[in-house]
N, C-alpha and C positions, 0 to 999 in steps of 0.2 A: 174702915180705912186700912187698919193694920192687917186685917185678913186678906185684903187685896194685895198689899205689898208682900205679905207672907208667902204668896204663891210664886214670888220672884226670888225667893231665897236661893242662893247658889249652892250647887252640889258638886262633888268630885265624882268622876266616873273612874272606877278602879282600872289602873293600867293605861289610861288614855292620856297621851301627851297633847300639849297644846302649843301652838305657834302663832306668831303675828303675821297677818296677811294684809297687804296694802302698805301704804307709806307710813313713815313716822308721823307722829302728831295726828292731826285731823284726817280721817279717811282710812285709817288702819283698824283692823278688828282682830281680836284674839279668838281662835277657833280650835276645835279638836282636830288633830291630825287623823282624820277618818274620811278619806276621799275615795278609797278603792270601791269601784262599782257605781259611783255617782254618775248619773246619766245626763244631767243638765243643771244649770244654775239660773236663777232669775234675779236680776239686779234692778230694783225699783228706786229710782232717784239717782241721777248721775252727776248733774251739774258740771263742774270742770275737772272732776277727778275720777279716773278709772284705774287707779293703782290696785285696788282690791280685785277688780275684774281681771286685770292683767295677770296677777298672781294665780288666780283660779284658772284662767284660760291656759296658762302655761303648764297646767297639769293635764291638759288634753280635754278639759271639760267645756262643753258648749255653754255660752252665756247669752240669755235673752234679756235685753236691756230696754228699759222704758223710762222716758223723761220727756214731758211735753214742754219744758221750760228752756230747752236748748235747740239749736238748729243743726248741730253736728257734734259728733263725739270728739273729745280732745285728743284721742289716740285710737288706733285701730289694731285689730288682731283677727286672724282668720277664724277664730271661734266666736267673734262678736256678732250678734245680730241686734241692731238697735232700731227702735220704733219711736217716733215722736208722738207718744201717746201717754196720757196720764193714767194712773191707776186709782180707782175709787171704789166705793162700797156698792154702787149700783150703776145703772145706765142713765141716770137723770141728767148728766152733764155731757154735752157733745165733746168728742175728742177724748173720752175716757173709756177704759175697759175695766173689768173686774179681775181679781186674781183668778177665779175659776175660768174666765174667758181665756186668759193667756196660757194657763196650764193646759187647757183643752186644745189650744191651737198648736202647741209645741211639744207636748209629751204624750206618750201612749198611756191609756187608762191604767195599765198595770205598773207604771213606773212609781216606785216608792223610795227612790234614792235620789231625791232632788235637794237642792240648796236654795234657800231664799235669803237675799240681802235686801233690807228695806230701810230707806231713809227718805221719807216723804213728808217731813216737816209738819207732823200732826195729823195727817190723813190716815196714819196707821191705825188709830183707834177705831174709826168706823169700818175700815177695811177688815180688821180682825174681828170686831164685834159681829159682823155680818157674814163671816166666813165659816164654813162648816169645819168641825174638828176632823172630819174624814179627809178633807182636802189638806188641812195643815199637817196631818199625819204623814202625808206623802213626802214631806221635807225632812230629810235626815238631820240637817242642821238649819237653824234660822239665826241670822245676825240682824239685829234691828235696833235702830235708834228710836227711843220713845220720848215724846215731848210733853211739856206742860203737865208733869206729874202733880203739880200744885193744884190742878183742876179737880183733884179728888176731894178737895174741901168744898166743892160746889155740888150739891145733890143732882143738879141737872146734868153734870158731866160724870159724876162718880158711877152712875149705872152703866154708862157706855164704856168707861175704862174698865170697870169690873167685869163686864161681859167679855171684853177683848182679852183681858188677862186670863180669865177662866178658859177661854178657847185656846189661848196660846200655851197654857200650861197643862192642858188635858192629856197630851201625849208626849210632852217634852219636859225636861228639867233645865233650868238655867244652869250653865256650867261656867259662866264668866259674866261679871258685871263691872262696868266702868262708868264713871260720871264724866259727862262732857263739861269741862270747866269754862266753856263759853257761856254756859247757863249760870244759874244762881242756886242758892239754897232756899228751900221753903220749909216752914214749920207746919206740919200737919198734925193737929192735936198737939202732942208734945214731942213729935218725931221729926228730927231734921232729915230732909230728903232733898237730893239734887233735883232740879226741875227737868233735866235732860239726862237720860241714861242710855248707855250702849249695852245691849244684852246679847249673849250668845246662848242658844238653846240646842240641846242634843236630844234626839228621840230616845224615849225610855227603853226601847228594845236594844240599844247599842251597848249595854253593859250593866254593871252593878253600880248603883249610885248611893251615896250617903251625903248628909250635910257637909259642906265644905270645911276643911281644916285651914284654908287659906284666908289671908286678909287682903283686901283690895284697897288701892291698886297693887298689882304684882310687878315683878321685874319685866314682864312682857308688855306692860302698859306704858303709854306715853301721854302726857297732857295734850288735849286737843289744841289748846292755846299754849304754845311753848313759853309764853311770857308770864304765865300764871302757874302757881303750884297746882298739882293734881289734887283732887278732892279725896280725902280719906273716907272710906266706907266701912272699914272693919270687915266683919263677916257678913254684913248686910242681912241680918236676921231681925224679924219683928215678932 
């Protein structure tokens, strides 16, 4: 359990600044200011908020958006391309595509400067567990909300989450972590862990990394639920 969480320990990238993109409170993410040369972004899970998408699109980056739970986007931008499609681990469910499918449809095979934003309410674990590290390595940055961390206590789910985390961290370091305080705390063994985390990952070839000197939350963070205090994570090392 601790070895899985340990792969999510945040790092600092020397000389890399970070900023918040998207709205205050729920829907905003802290990212590295490393966008030069990015060719496209993929936004999985929209619901009623495209504030992150708008901030990225305003940098001149095309965004391919997927959400099967809505009938239209809440706002539009010339760089938005939305499809009423869900993203899953395979083709077993009608109306769903896989991450390899959508990248093949919208990006050239040599594109290695993509961005992924993923908030798909728990479906992230099978998507990541069944995704090749070669495909994930094409994303310069990944911002993802991961759910049900407490499922690590169940051996039936721990293997899936472990494979997903191993794939996610193969070519990337976590550079920012934030707890979604709409969730709760869980005790895994003797380790208190929020059940929902927001992670930002940066590809390892983007600079020189070392374990973080920061404590989380940082001044760039905002509580997802403004009526509750943010969850303190310290340096988030295990």
